[in-house]
N, C-alpha and C positions, 0 to 999 in steps of 0.2 A: 282815844286819848286826845288831849289838847297840846298843841305846840305851835308857837309863833302865830297865834290868832287863827289857827286852822284846827278843825276837829277831824280826826282820822277814825273812820268806822272800820274796825278790825274784824267784826263778825256780826251776824244778824240772824235772828230767828227767821226761818223760811217756812212759811205756810203757803201752799200753792193756791192762794185766794187773793184776787186783786183787791177786794175790800180790806182784808187784813193788812196787806202790804201798803195800801194807800193810807190807812189809819196810822200805821207805824211811822211811815215817812212824814206824814203831816204833823204828827205830834212831836216827833224828834226835831224836825225843822223849826217848828214854833219854839221849842225849848232852847235850841241853839241860838236862834235870833234874840230871845229874851236875855240870854247870857252875853250877847254882844260879840259872838264869834263871827269872824269874817267869812269863812268858807268851810266847806265840808269835802273831804276826800274819801273815796271808796275804791279800793282795788278789788274787783270782782271778776270772776271767770265762771260763767255758767249759763243757764238757760235764758231764753229771751224774755220770759215773763217778767223777771225782776229788772232786766235791762230796759224794757219798755216803760216800766213804772218809774225807774230812776230818771229817764228822759222826760216823762210827764212832770216830774218835780224839778225840772231844769238842771239836772245833772248832765254834764257834757262829757262825751267819751273823748279820751286822749290816748295817743299811742303809748303803750307801756309794754316793755319787754318782760315777759314772765315765763320762766321755764317750768314745765310740768312733766314729771316722769311718772309713768304708771307701770306697775308690774302686776301681772296676774299669771299664775302658772297655766291657766286654761284660757288664754286670751281669745282663742278661736271660739270658745263657748260663751264668752262674755262680751259680745259685741256691743252691749249697752254701755260699756265703759268708754267706747269711742264716740258716743253721741253726747255732744255738749249740752243738750237739753236735760240730761240726767245729772249734770254737775251743779255744785253749789259751793264754790271755793272763794274765800276771802283772804286778805293778807294774814289774818290771824290763824289761818289753817296751814301756814307754810312750814310747820314743824311736823306735820302728819306724815 
């Protein structure tokens, strides 16, 4: 959504392919520039693949306090939940 000349990305398709991510970010950035929007904000918590791609497109990390609560009745059997590389959370996911 747009507010005060800033575009907020609330969710994004995640395809674990650097080519797909690069194409999505390049075309989205071009579209936003054509619209005259001043900046883009992304709240993301997840694997390093997308973080690296965002940095390649000049997105800068900032300190942001985000609480995440996970419940699994079998947490000992689901250690994958504790690995950030398996996550893909955006601000739009905060109701899950």
